C-alpha positions as CSV (number, residue, x, y, z in Angstrom):
1,M,68.6,-39.2,-120.4
2,R,64.4,-37.9,-121.8
3,G,63.3,-41.5,-120.2
4,L,65.0,-41.0,-117.3
5,I,63.7,-37.0,-116.8
6,L,59.8,-38.9,-117.9
7,L,60.2,-41.7,-115.3
8,L,60.8,-39.4,-112.8
9,I,58.3,-37.0,-113.6
10,L,55.8,-39.8,-113.8
11,L,56.8,-41.1,-110.3
12,G,56.6,-37.0,-108.9
13,L,52.7,-37.2,-110.6
14,G,52.2,-40.3,-108.4
15,C,53.4,-40.2,-105.3
16,G,51.8,-36.7,-105.1
17,T,48.5,-37.5,-105.8
18,D,45.9,-40.4,-103.9
19,P,43.5,-42.3,-106.6
20,G,40.5,-42.7,-104.2
21,A,40.7,-39.3,-103.3
22,V,37.3,-37.6,-103.8
23,N,36.8,-34.0,-103.5
24,A,34.2,-33.7,-101.5
25,P,31.6,-29.9,-102.2
26,P,30.7,-27.7,-99.5
27,T,27.8,-27.8,-97.1
28,L,25.2,-24.5,-98.2
29,E,22.3,-23.8,-95.4
30,L,19.7,-21.3,-95.7
31,D,17.6,-19.3,-93.7
32,V,14.7,-19.5,-95.3
33,S,12.3,-22.4,-96.3
34,G,12.4,-24.0,-100.4
35,E,9.5,-21.6,-101.0
36,V,8.6,-18.0,-100.2
37,S,6.4,-14.9,-100.9
38,Y,7.4,-11.3,-100.6
39,E,5.2,-8.3,-101.4
40,L,6.7,-5.3,-104.2
41,G,8.2,-3.0,-101.2
42,D,9.6,-5.6,-99.7
43,I,13.7,-5.9,-99.2
44,I,14.1,-9.5,-99.8
45,R,17.4,-10.7,-97.9
46,I,18.1,-14.2,-97.7
47,T,21.0,-15.4,-95.7
48,M,23.2,-18.4,-97.1
49,S,26.4,-20.3,-94.8
50,G,28.4,-23.0,-96.3
51,E,31.9,-24.7,-95.8
52,D,34.0,-26.7,-97.5
53,P,34.8,-29.8,-95.6
54,E,38.5,-30.0,-97.0
55,Q,39.0,-25.8,-94.8
56,G,38.8,-24.3,-98.7
57,P,37.6,-22.0,-99.4
58,V,33.9,-21.3,-100.2
59,T,32.1,-18.8,-102.9
60,F,28.7,-18.3,-103.0
61,S,25.9,-17.0,-105.5
62,V,22.4,-17.0,-106.5
63,E,21.5,-17.7,-110.6
64,N,18.2,-17.0,-112.0
65,L,17.9,-13.2,-110.8
66,P,17.6,-10.2,-111.9
67,D,21.0,-8.2,-112.5
68,R,20.0,-5.9,-109.5
69,A,20.2,-8.7,-106.9
70,L,22.9,-8.7,-104.7
71,V,25.0,-10.5,-103.1
72,Q,27.1,-10.5,-99.9
73,S,30.5,-12.0,-99.0
74,S,32.2,-12.8,-95.9
75,G,34.1,-15.5,-95.2
76,S,31.5,-18.6,-94.2
77,F,27.9,-16.5,-94.9
78,A,26.7,-14.3,-98.2
79,V,23.5,-12.3,-97.8
80,M,21.0,-12.3,-100.8
81,T,19.7,-8.6,-100.8
82,W,16.9,-7.9,-103.6
83,D,14.5,-5.4,-103.8
84,P,11.6,-6.2,-106.5
85,V,10.2,-3.5,-109.1
86,A,7.0,-3.7,-110.6
87,S,8.5,-6.2,-113.4
88,D,9.4,-8.3,-111.4
89,V,5.9,-9.6,-109.8
90,T,5.9,-13.4,-110.2
91,P,1.9,-14.3,-111.8
92,D,-0.1,-16.6,-109.3
93,G,2.1,-20.5,-109.3
94,Q,4.1,-19.4,-111.4
95,P,6.9,-18.5,-109.0
96,L,10.4,-17.9,-109.0
97,S,12.9,-20.4,-109.4
98,A,16.3,-18.6,-108.1
99,V,19.4,-21.3,-107.4
100,F,21.5,-20.7,-104.6
101,V,24.9,-21.8,-105.0
102,A,28.1,-22.5,-102.8
103,T,31.7,-23.5,-105.2
104,D,34.5,-24.6,-103.4
105,E,37.9,-23.8,-105.1
106,F,38.0,-27.2,-107.3
107,G,34.1,-25.9,-108.3
108,A,32.3,-28.5,-106.6
109,R,29.0,-27.1,-105.7
110,T,26.1,-27.7,-104.4
111,E,22.5,-26.0,-105.1
112,R,19.6,-24.9,-103.3
113,V,16.4,-23.9,-104.9
114,V,13.9,-21.8,-104.2
115,R,10.6,-20.5,-104.8
116,I,10.0,-16.9,-104.9
117,N,6.6,-15.3,-105.4
118,I,6.7,-11.7,-106.4
119,R,3.0,-9.7,-105.4
120,S,1.7,-6.4,-106.2
121,G,0.7,-5.7,-102.5
122,S,-0.8,-2.3,-101.7
123,G,1.2,-0.4,-103.4
124,A,2.5,1.3,-99.9
125,P,5.0,4.2,-99.5
126,R,8.4,2.7,-98.2
127,F,11.6,4.8,-96.0
128,T,14.9,4.6,-98.2
129,N,17.0,7.3,-95.3
130,S,19.0,5.5,-93.3
131,N,17.0,4.1,-89.9
132,S,20.3,5.3,-88.1
133,V,21.9,8.7,-87.7
134,L,25.8,9.3,-86.6
135,H,26.0,13.0,-84.7
136,N,29.2,14.3,-84.0
137,A,27.4,17.1,-80.6
138,G,28.6,20.5,-80.3
139,S,29.4,19.8,-84.4
140,G,25.6,21.9,-85.0
141,P,23.0,21.2,-85.2
142,V,21.1,17.8,-86.4
143,V,20.0,18.4,-90.5
144,F,19.3,14.7,-92.5
145,D,16.6,13.5,-95.7
146,V,13.5,11.2,-95.0
147,T,13.2,9.6,-98.4
148,I,10.2,7.8,-99.8
149,R,9.9,5.6,-102.8
150,D,6.3,5.2,-104.0
151,D,6.1,3.7,-107.7
152,D,2.4,4.0,-108.2
153,S,2.2,7.7,-106.2
154,S,2.5,11.5,-107.2
155,G,3.3,12.8,-103.6
156,V,4.2,10.8,-100.4
157,S,2.7,13.7,-97.5
158,I,5.4,13.1,-94.7
159,A,4.9,13.9,-91.1
160,M,6.6,13.9,-87.4
161,P,4.3,13.2,-84.9
162,S,4.2,15.3,-81.9
163,G,5.8,12.8,-78.7
164,F,7.7,10.7,-81.0
165,A,10.9,13.0,-81.4
166,P,13.1,14.9,-79.9
167,A,11.9,18.4,-78.2
168,G,12.8,21.0,-80.5
169,A,13.3,19.1,-83.3
170,E,11.3,20.1,-87.4
171,L,10.5,18.9,-90.3
172,T,10.4,20.7,-93.4
173,S,8.8,19.6,-97.0
174,T,11.5,19.4,-99.2
175,G,9.9,17.9,-102.1
176,P,7.1,15.5,-103.1
177,F,8.4,12.1,-102.1
178,S,11.1,14.3,-99.1
179,A,11.5,16.0,-96.1
180,R,14.3,17.6,-94.3
181,F,14.7,16.9,-91.0
182,G,16.1,19.8,-88.4
183,W,17.5,19.9,-84.1
184,E,20.3,21.5,-82.9
185,P,20.1,19.6,-78.9
186,S,19.9,21.4,-76.1
187,A,22.7,21.2,-73.7
188,E,20.4,18.6,-71.1
189,Q,19.4,16.8,-74.6
190,L,23.0,16.2,-75.6
191,E,23.8,13.8,-72.1
192,R,21.6,11.3,-73.8
193,R,23.4,9.2,-76.3
194,V,20.8,7.9,-78.1
195,H,17.5,10.1,-79.2
196,T,14.3,8.3,-81.9
197,V,12.2,10.0,-84.0
198,R,9.2,8.3,-85.5
199,F,8.2,9.6,-89.2
200,I,4.4,8.5,-90.8
201,A,3.9,7.9,-95.1
202,N,0.8,8.3,-95.8
203,D,0.2,8.6,-99.9
204,S,-3.9,8.4,-99.6
205,Q,-4.0,5.5,-101.1
206,N,-2.7,2.7,-97.6
207,D,-2.2,2.9,-94.7
208,P,0.3,4.9,-93.0
209,V,4.2,3.5,-93.2
210,E,5.5,4.7,-90.1
211,Q,9.8,4.6,-89.9
212,T,12.1,5.0,-86.1
213,V,15.2,6.4,-86.9
214,S,17.9,6.4,-84.4
215,I,20.1,9.7,-83.5
216,I,23.6,8.7,-82.2
217,L,25.3,12.1,-80.1
218,K,28.8,10.8,-80.4
219,K,30.4,12.8,-77.3
220,E,31.8,16.6,-78.0
221,T,34.7,15.5,-75.2
222,Q,35.3,12.6,-77.5
223,N,39.0,12.2,-80.2
224,T,40.6,9.8,-81.3
225,T,44.0,10.2,-79.5
226,E,44.9,7.5,-77.6
227,P,42.4,3.6,-77.6
228,R,38.8,3.7,-75.9
229,E,39.4,2.0,-73.1
230,L,43.7,2.2,-71.9
231,D,42.9,-0.2,-68.9
232,A,41.1,-2.6,-71.2
233,T,38.4,-3.4,-69.6
234,C,36.9,-4.7,-72.9
235,R,33.2,-4.3,-72.1
236,F,32.8,-3.7,-75.6
237,E,34.2,-7.2,-76.3
238,S,32.0,-9.0,-73.1
239,A,28.6,-7.7,-75.0
240,V,29.7,-8.3,-78.7
241,E,31.1,-10.7,-80.9
242,Y,31.9,-10.4,-84.3
243,Q,34.2,-11.4,-87.5
244,S,36.8,-8.5,-87.9
245,L,36.5,-8.2,-92.5
246,A,39.7,-8.7,-94.4
247,A,40.7,-7.3,-97.6
248,Q,38.2,-7.2,-99.9
249,F,38.5,-8.0,-103.7
250,G,35.4,-8.2,-104.7
251,A,32.3,-6.6,-105.7
252,S,29.7,-7.0,-103.8
253,D,29.1,-5.3,-100.5
254,Y,31.2,-5.8,-97.4
255,A,28.8,-7.5,-95.2
256,I,29.4,-8.2,-91.3
257,K,27.9,-10.5,-89.2
258,A,27.8,-9.7,-85.5
259,S,25.7,-10.9,-82.3
260,I,25.2,-10.1,-78.6
261,T,26.8,-11.9,-75.9
262,A,24.5,-13.2,-73.6
263,S,26.3,-10.7,-71.5
264,G,25.6,-8.5,-73.6
265,R,22.1,-9.5,-73.6
266,E,21.9,-9.2,-69.7
267,A,23.5,-5.9,-69.5
268,G,20.5,-4.3,-71.5
269,Y,21.5,-4.7,-75.6
270,D,19.3,-5.7,-77.4
271,R,20.0,-3.4,-81.4
272,L,23.2,-3.3,-83.2
273,V,24.2,-0.3,-85.4
274,L,27.3,-0.4,-87.8
275,N,29.3,3.2,-88.5
276,W,32.0,3.4,-91.8
277,T,33.9,6.1,-93.4
278,T,36.7,6.7,-95.8
279,E,37.6,9.9,-93.8
280,D,40.9,9.8,-92.0
281,V,39.0,10.0,-88.7
282,W,42.4,9.3,-86.6
283,N,43.4,12.3,-87.1
284,D,40.1,14.4,-87.3
285,W,37.2,13.1,-85.3
286,S,34.9,16.1,-86.8
287,L,34.9,14.1,-90.2
288,P,31.6,12.4,-91.7
289,W,30.0,8.3,-90.5
290,Q,27.9,6.7,-92.6
291,S,25.6,4.5,-90.2
292,S,23.2,1.8,-90.8
293,E,21.2,-0.3,-87.6
294,M,22.1,-4.0,-88.5
295,M,18.9,-6.4,-88.9
296,P,18.5,-9.6,-87.6
297,A,19.1,-13.2,-88.8
298,G,17.7,-15.4,-86.3
299,E,20.3,-15.5,-83.6
300,D,23.2,-13.0,-85.5
301,F,22.9,-9.0,-86.9
302,V,24.0,-8.7,-90.3
303,G,25.0,-4.8,-91.6
304,V,26.5,-3.9,-94.7
305,I,29.6,-1.5,-96.0
306,P,28.6,-0.6,-99.4
307,N,31.0,-1.6,-102.2
308,P,32.9,1.6,-103.7
309,V,33.5,-0.5,-106.9
310,L,37.3,1.2,-107.4
311,T,38.6,1.1,-110.7
312,E,42.2,1.6,-109.8
313,G,43.9,2.3,-106.5
314,S,42.5,1.3,-103.2
315,Q,40.8,2.7,-100.0
316,E,41.2,1.5,-96.7
317,I,37.3,1.8,-94.7
318,Y,37.2,2.7,-90.6
319,Y,34.1,1.1,-89.1
320,E,32.8,0.3,-85.8
321,I,29.9,-1.9,-84.3
322,C,28.2,0.1,-81.2
323,A,25.0,-2.0,-78.8
324,I,22.0,0.3,-78.1
325,N,20.6,0.1,-74.7
326,D,17.0,1.6,-74.8
327,D,15.8,1.1,-71.4
328,A,19.1,2.7,-69.9
329,E,18.7,5.8,-67.3
330,E,18.9,8.7,-68.8
331,G,23.1,10.2,-69.0
332,D,23.9,6.2,-69.0
333,Q,27.0,7.1,-71.3
334,S,26.8,3.4,-71.3
335,A,23.4,2.7,-73.4
336,Y,25.9,3.2,-76.1
337,L,28.5,1.0,-76.7
338,C,31.1,0.5,-79.6
339,G,34.6,-1.6,-79.9
340,P,36.1,-2.6,-80.8
341,T,38.0,-1.0,-77.9
342,S,40.7,-0.1,-80.1
343,L,38.4,2.9,-81.7
344,F,38.2,1.4,-84.9
345,D,38.2,-2.0,-87.2
346,S,39.7,-1.7,-90.8
347,F,40.0,-2.9,-93.7
348,I,41.9,-2.6,-98.0
349,V,39.3,-2.9,-100.4
350,Y,40.7,-3.3,-104.6
351,P,39.7,-3.1,-107.5
352,P,37.1,-6.0,-108.6
353,G,39.3,-9.3,-109.6
354,T,42.6,-7.8,-108.9
355,D,45.4,-9.6,-106.4
356,A,47.8,-7.2,-104.9
357,C,49.2,-5.4,-101.6
358,D,50.6,-2.1,-101.6
359,S,52.4,-1.6,-98.6
360,F,52.9,2.4,-97.8
361,A,56.2,2.0,-96.9
362,P,58.5,0.0,-99.3
363,F,61.5,1.7,-98.1
364,N,62.0,1.3,-93.8
365,T,62.4,-2.4,-94.8
366,T,65.1,-3.1,-92.6
367,I,66.2,-1.1,-89.5
368,D,68.8,0.8,-91.3
369,L,66.2,2.8,-93.6
370,A,63.7,3.2,-90.4
371,R,61.3,6.3,-90.8
372,N,60.8,9.0,-88.5
373,L,57.7,9.3,-86.3
374,G,55.8,12.1,-85.5
375,G,53.0,13.1,-83.5
376,D,49.9,12.2,-85.6
377,W,48.6,9.2,-86.8
378,E,50.1,6.9,-89.7
379,L,47.9,5.3,-91.5
380,E,49.7,2.1,-93.0
381,R,50.1,-0.8,-94.5
382,I,51.4,-4.3,-94.8
383,C,52.2,-7.2,-97.0
384,A,51.9,-10.9,-95.8
385,G,55.8,-11.5,-94.1
386,E,56.8,-8.0,-94.3
387,T,59.1,-6.2,-92.2
388,L,58.5,-2.8,-91.2
389,F,60.7,-0.4,-89.3
390,Y,59.9,2.9,-87.3
391,E,62.7,5.4,-85.6
392,I,61.5,7.7,-82.1
393,T,64.0,9.4,-81.5
394,L,63.5,11.3,-77.1
395,G,65.7,14.8,-76.9
396,T,67.0,14.9,-72.8
397,G,63.8,14.8,-70.3
398,Q,61.7,14.0,-73.4
399,E,59.2,10.2,-73.7
400,S,57.1,9.1,-75.5
401,T,54.0,7.3,-75.4
402,L,54.1,5.0,-78.9
403,Y,49.9,3.7,-79.9
404,L,49.6,1.0,-82.4
405,V,46.5,0.2,-83.6
406,Y,45.3,-2.9,-86.1
407,P,42.5,-4.8,-87.0
408,L,41.1,-8.2,-84.7
409,S,42.5,-9.8,-87.7
410,A,45.5,-10.5,-88.6
411,A,47.8,-9.0,-85.0
412,P,51.3,-8.1,-86.6
413,T,54.6,-9.1,-83.9
414,V,55.9,-6.1,-82.5
415,Q,59.2,-6.2,-81.2
416,V,61.3,-3.0,-79.4
417,Y,65.3,-1.4,-79.8
418,D,67.5,0.5,-78.3
419,V,70.1,3.1,-79.3
420,N,72.1,-0.1,-79.5
421,R,70.1,-2.1,-81.7
422,T,69.5,-4.0,-78.3
423,L,66.7,-6.3,-78.1
424,L,64.0,-5.1,-75.2
425,P,61.4,-6.9,-73.7
426,A,58.5,-7.2,-76.2
427,P,55.6,-5.5,-75.7
428,T,52.0,-6.5,-74.7
429,P,49.0,-6.6,-76.5
430,A,46.0,-4.7,-74.7
431,T,43.7,-7.5,-73.6
432,C,41.5,-7.0,-76.3
433,G,40.5,-4.9,-78.9
434,G,43.4,-4.9,-81.1
435,F,45.9,-2.0,-79.7
436,T,49.7,-2.1,-78.3
437,D,51.0,0.9,-76.0
438,I,54.9,1.2,-75.6
439,F,56.0,3.5,-72.8
440,L,59.2,5.2,-73.5
441,T,61.2,7.5,-71.5
442,N,64.8,8.4,-71.2
443,P,66.2,10.2,-68.6
444,G,70.3,10.8,-69.9
445,A,71.8,12.0,-72.9
446,S,69.6,12.0,-76.7
447,T,68.7,8.8,-78.1
448,K,67.1,6.8,-80.2
449,F,64.6,3.6,-80.2
450,Y,63.3,0.9,-83.0
451,I,60.2,-0.3,-83.7
452,E,60.0,-3.5,-85.6
453,I,56.6,-4.5,-86.8
454,Q,55.9,-8.0,-88.8
455,A,52.9,-9.4,-90.7
456,N,52.2,-12.9,-90.1
457,E,52.5,-15.2,-93.1
458,N,48.8,-16.0,-93.2
459,A,47.5,-12.2,-92.9
460,A,48.4,-9.8,-96.2
461,N,47.0,-6.7,-97.1
462,I,46.9,-5.4,-93.5
463,P,46.1,-2.1,-92.1
464,F,47.5,-0.2,-88.8
465,Q,48.2,3.3,-87.4
466,I,50.3,4.3,-86.2
467,V,51.7,7.4,-83.4
468,A,54.4,9.0,-81.0
469,E,53.3,11.3,-78.5
470,T,56.8,12.5,-78.0
471,R,56.7,15.2,-74.7
472,D,59.2,16.9,-72.3
473,M,59.4,14.9,-68.9
474,M,58.2,17.4,-66.3
475,N,59.9,19.6,-65.1
476,P,59.0,21.2,-61.8
477,T,59.8,24.5,-62.0
478,E,58.3,24.8,-65.4
479,C,54.8,25.0,-63.6
480,L,52.8,28.4,-62.6
481,D,52.3,26.5,-59.3
482,A,55.8,25.5,-59.0
483,Q,56.0,25.7,-55.6
484,Y,54.0,23.6,-54.7
485,E,55.7,20.3,-57.9
486,P,56.5,18.2,-58.0
487,N,53.5,16.4,-56.2
488,D,51.9,13.4,-58.0
489,S,52.1,10.8,-55.8
490,L,50.7,10.1,-51.9
491,M,55.0,10.7,-51.1
492,T,54.9,14.1,-52.2
493,A,51.3,15.2,-51.8
494,T,50.5,18.9,-51.0
495,P,49.7,19.0,-47.3
496,I,46.3,21.2,-46.6
497,T,46.2,22.3,-43.1
498,T,43.8,24.5,-42.5
499,A,39.6,23.5,-42.3
500,S,39.8,26.0,-45.5
501,A,42.0,27.4,-47.7
502,S,41.9,28.9,-51.3
503,F,44.6,28.1,-53.8
504,T,45.3,29.9,-57.2
505,G,47.2,29.5,-60.2
506,L,47.6,26.5,-60.3
507,E,48.6,24.1,-62.8
508,I,48.7,20.8,-65.2
509,C,51.8,21.4,-66.2
510,R,51.1,17.9,-68.8
511,S,48.6,15.8,-70.1
512,D,49.8,13.1,-67.8
513,D,50.6,15.4,-65.2
514,L,48.7,14.5,-61.3
515,D,48.1,17.2,-58.2
516,V,47.4,15.1,-55.6
517,Y,46.6,17.3,-52.4
518,S,46.2,15.7,-48.3
519,F,44.2,16.8,-45.3
520,Q,43.7,14.8,-42.1
521,A,40.0,14.0,-41.0
522,D,38.6,12.9,-38.6
523,A,35.1,10.4,-39.5
524,G,32.0,12.5,-40.2
525,E,33.4,15.4,-41.5
526,L,31.9,17.4,-44.7
527,I,35.3,17.8,-47.1
528,N,33.7,20.5,-49.5
529,V,36.6,20.8,-52.1
530,D,35.5,22.8,-55.2
531,L,37.9,23.3,-58.6
532,A,37.5,26.4,-61.9
533,F,39.2,26.4,-64.8
534,S,38.3,26.4,-68.7
535,H,36.7,23.3,-70.1
536,E,38.0,24.9,-74.0
537,I,41.8,24.1,-72.6
538,G,41.5,20.8,-70.8
539,D,39.2,18.7,-69.4
540,I,39.7,18.6,-66.1
541,D,38.7,16.4,-63.8
542,L,39.0,15.6,-60.1
543,K,38.7,12.9,-57.0
544,L,38.6,11.9,-53.1
545,F,40.7,8.6,-51.5
546,R,40.1,7.5,-48.5
547,P,43.1,6.6,-45.5
548,S,42.6,3.0,-46.4
549,Q,43.0,3.6,-50.3
550,T,46.7,3.6,-50.5
551,S,46.8,3.5,-54.3
552,I,45.5,6.6,-56.1
553,G,45.2,7.6,-60.1
554,K,43.5,8.4,-62.9
555,I,41.6,5.2,-63.3
556,A,41.7,3.8,-59.6
557,P,38.4,3.4,-57.3
558,S,38.1,7.0,-54.9
559,A,35.3,7.6,-52.4
560,A,34.5,10.0,-54.5
561,W,34.7,11.5,-57.8
562,S,33.4,14.5,-60.4
563,V,33.9,13.8,-63.9
564,G,32.0,16.5,-65.9
565,V,32.6,18.6,-68.9
566,S,31.5,21.5,-68.0
567,D,34.7,24.6,-66.6
568,E,33.6,23.7,-62.1
569,E,34.6,19.9,-60.9
570,S,33.1,19.5,-56.9
571,I,32.9,16.5,-54.7
572,E,31.0,17.2,-51.1
573,Y,31.7,14.1,-49.8
574,V,31.6,13.1,-45.5
575,T,34.1,10.9,-44.3
576,T,33.6,7.6,-43.1
577,E,37.3,7.2,-42.1
578,A,40.3,8.9,-40.1
579,G,43.5,9.4,-40.9
580,M,45.5,11.2,-43.9
581,H,42.3,12.0,-47.5
582,H,43.9,13.0,-50.8
583,I,43.0,14.9,-53.1
584,L,43.6,14.0,-57.0
585,V,43.3,16.5,-60.2
586,Y,44.3,15.3,-63.2
587,S,43.0,16.6,-67.5
588,N,43.5,15.6,-70.5
589,R,45.4,18.5,-71.2
590,P,47.7,21.6,-70.0
591,N,45.2,23.9,-68.2
592,R,45.1,26.2,-65.4
593,Y,43.0,25.8,-62.8
594,S,41.8,27.6,-59.1
595,M,40.5,25.5,-55.9
596,T,38.6,25.8,-52.7
597,F,39.0,23.5,-49.6
598,E,36.9,23.6,-47.0
599,R,36.6,21.1,-44.1
600,S,34.2,21.2,-41.6
601,D,31.4,19.1,-39.0
602,A,29.0,17.2,-40.8
603,S,26.3,17.7,-37.9
604,G,22.7,17.2,-39.5
605,V,24.7,15.5,-42.5
606,C,23.9,12.3,-43.6
607,V,26.7,9.8,-42.7
608,D,27.2,6.3,-44.3
609,T,28.3,4.6,-41.6
610,D,26.7,1.4,-41.3
611,G,25.2,-0.8,-39.0
612,G,27.5,-3.9,-39.3
613,G,30.5,-1.4,-39.5
614,I,30.4,-0.5,-43.6
615,G,30.1,2.4,-44.6
616,T,33.5,2.8,-47.1
617,N,31.7,0.3,-50.0
618,D,31.2,3.5,-52.2
619,T,32.6,2.2,-55.5
620,Q,32.1,-1.7,-57.7
621,G,35.9,-2.0,-56.5
622,D,35.2,-1.2,-52.9
623,A,32.6,-3.6,-52.6
624,E,31.4,-5.3,-48.8
625,F,32.2,-8.9,-48.9
626,I,28.2,-9.8,-47.9
627,A,26.9,-13.9,-46.5
628,D,24.4,-15.4,-46.9
629,G,21.4,-14.7,-44.4
630,L,20.0,-11.1,-43.2
631,S,22.3,-7.9,-42.8
632,E,20.1,-5.0,-40.7
633,G,20.8,-1.4,-40.3
634,L,22.4,-0.5,-43.8
635,K,22.8,2.7,-45.1
636,V,23.0,5.2,-47.7
637,C,23.1,8.4,-48.3
638,A,21.3,10.8,-50.4
639,A,23.0,10.6,-54.2
640,A,25.7,8.0,-52.6
641,E,25.2,4.3,-53.3
642,D,26.4,1.0,-51.5
643,W,28.4,-2.2,-53.3
644,F,28.2,-5.6,-51.9
645,S,29.6,-8.5,-53.0
646,F,29.4,-12.3,-53.6
647,P,30.6,-15.4,-55.1
648,V,29.2,-17.7,-57.5
649,I,29.9,-20.8,-57.4
650,D,28.2,-22.7,-60.2
651,Y,25.3,-20.8,-62.0
652,N,24.1,-24.0,-63.1
653,T,22.5,-25.0,-60.4
654,E,22.6,-21.9,-58.3
655,T,19.5,-19.2,-57.9
656,F,20.2,-16.2,-56.1
657,E,17.4,-14.4,-54.0
658,I,17.8,-10.2,-52.7
659,E,15.2,-8.7,-51.3
660,V,16.2,-4.9,-50.1
661,A,13.8,-3.5,-47.2
662,A,13.9,0.4,-46.3
663,T,13.7,0.5,-42.1
664,E,14.1,4.4,-41.3
665,G,13.4,6.8,-44.5
666,A,11.9,6.9,-47.9
667,P,11.0,3.1,-49.3
668,S,10.6,5.2,-52.8
669,D,13.8,7.2,-52.6
670,L,16.1,3.0,-52.6
671,T,17.3,1.9,-56.5
672,V,18.9,-1.3,-56.2
673,E,21.2,-3.3,-59.0
674,V,22.6,-6.8,-59.5
675,W,26.2,-7.0,-61.2
676,D,28.6,-9.0,-62.6
677,T,32.3,-8.3,-63.4
678,F,30.7,-7.2,-67.0
679,G,27.9,-4.6,-66.2
680,R,24.6,-4.3,-64.7
681,L,22.0,-6.9,-64.9
682,G,18.8,-5.8,-64.1
683,T,17.3,-4.1,-61.6
684,A,14.9,-4.8,-58.2
685,V,11.1,-4.5,-58.8
686,E,8.9,-3.4,-55.8
687,S,6.9,-6.0,-54.0
688,G,5.4,-6.3,-50.8
689,G,6.9,-3.3,-49.6
690,A,10.3,-4.6,-50.6
691,L,12.9,-4.4,-53.6
692,K,13.3,-7.8,-55.2
693,F,15.2,-9.4,-57.5
694,T,15.5,-12.9,-58.4
695,L,19.0,-13.8,-60.1
696,F,19.6,-17.0,-62.4
697,P,23.3,-16.1,-62.7
698,L,25.0,-17.1,-66.2
699,N,28.8,-17.4,-65.0
700,N,30.7,-18.0,-61.7
701,E,31.5,-14.4,-61.9
702,E,32.0,-12.0,-58.6
703,H,28.2,-11.0,-58.7
704,Y,27.3,-7.4,-57.1
705,I,24.4,-5.7,-55.6
706,R,24.4,-1.9,-55.6
707,V,22.1,0.0,-53.6
708,L,21.8,3.7,-55.1
709,S,19.5,6.3,-52.7
710,G,17.9,10.1,-53.3
711,G,17.9,10.1,-49.9
712,A,18.9,9.1,-46.1
713,V,17.7,6.1,-45.7
714,T,18.6,3.0,-43.4
715,Y,17.5,-0.6,-44.5
716,S,18.6,-4.4,-44.5
717,L,18.9,-6.7,-47.0
718,E,18.8,-10.0,-47.6
719,L,20.7,-12.6,-49.9
720,T,19.1,-16.1,-49.8
721,V,20.6,-18.7,-51.8
722,L,18.5,-21.5,-53.7
723,F,20.1,-25.0,-54.3
724,G,18.8,-27.2,-58.0
725,I,16.3,-24.3,-58.8
């Protein structure tokens, strides 16, 4: 019997082993040559990348370097960072030989030797503070310390040259190697998302050293109640690509690699910033963040999040990547574009050397043990193959929106059941960004819904965030303006039958309540709509729709809009169509407002009725198709815009020349931009009395021409298609 067992074991070993199989070592590439030189004070950063031919994991390391040299790994690449000190200076002709190693799971390794020369250099001072500062607008002044390292000086002067800092900023010395920056942005300065300040350090022995710090103002009105863009426009994902981090168990810092796409570069983005925090920013937007500009690494950018080096327990780190367009116009909110669209990405950090998964909800693994969801964000974790259940109870006449946000690297499976535990249609995840939103409603008796969340078998240690925003369905009789309710659609709009009207005691009853008003107007009439309210209570916004715009809503294209952040909103609009127009009022939460309406003759007022019959093309969604050739008699009014669309059939062979010339009015009032579906590609420049732009398209998407003006201008537009250029 023992002999039979031994025979079976030998047969099993023989069947499972290929004597001819050879484990190939991993590949290894570096972004430097075989010998490099640095001066004392330089931060040495060398990037490694490699892959295992058998698709297994690869570990990176560097040998023969001081312990201060750090290796930050992330998947198939790693970054070695070393900040040499005076004792690391190498004698002439005797470089230090650093061995860069990539090792697979079976111990096969590939080595590359890099000879590193460290020269004493000039001993110039070096800035040690971050080159990026993230500040919550409205939370008080911007304050941060400017710090210097200079090993061979007893002190360094730090200056902030005039003309290279925001107006009103001050710099105060706090020590021989430090100073404190202070600045309270004005209301006008808050409109610009990104500001820069320059510092100069001088040790009186070397040439002065400069540092430019980006100060990024997070809008005071931003909040974390909902993901960034529920319409999933994916603007960030079209501009920036990066690999989401999984759970981390090592001792190194966490390196994140990202790149700006071709579309992102065409839109003007050329810098990336990495922001991160360990605070519960899902429930408190004002908590502090850390920020640093990501460093170029070839065609990519690398950012590093410090390792907290835990000795026990675990910690979740939230992060976002933001693209910066330094050439954006004043007040352009897209100058600072952050993602992912789901608001934040995240990963879990464990003590080095551990291998665990610590679900936060080990007891709600069956539908009978489903945990009730409330109105605050729950910060959850789930392990590979685990299934968790949550319960939402809706009373009579209640509804709820459930938001589920998860890392881009590990999308779970989500199912919804009714009170009878009948499976409902599966919710559709957002197009991009890593989130799912589910709307549940209950016009009848009290009921329950169950949410099932199942982790992928191949994904472990997954953090996710979940919240259920439950509210009463709108009862029109409870609103202060009950005599006008319900007026949340075209069919139920409150009519305005006089040329002028004033309304007081109006109310947005709930955050998803809409107030719609209708009025008849002929083409060429001047419409003025003004709202007054308290912005601190809720941010009310205003839109106006033409008769031909039969779909109205918060994100629907409109003829005119006002979406500011003050205590009033106003629209002045000259009608371009005859018929029934509509006004939409909405808010991010319940609020009261008053409204005045006036309809008058637009004589003497610019009317955007173009000679070609155009005049309703004032948004990208209503862009007028324009064919190859010359279009004349076009008109744009002050503070207005015209949009035109044209197709790209084959971007590899087609080139487009665009020329806009003013025939009446001031040519200097005109601005011409070229867009694709992902954003602005560029601005036309003046040449020979016209604004001209040559487009080399990068895709076959629809492209657009946007004409803006500071005054009434009649103009011509010529579009020429060239082939084979």
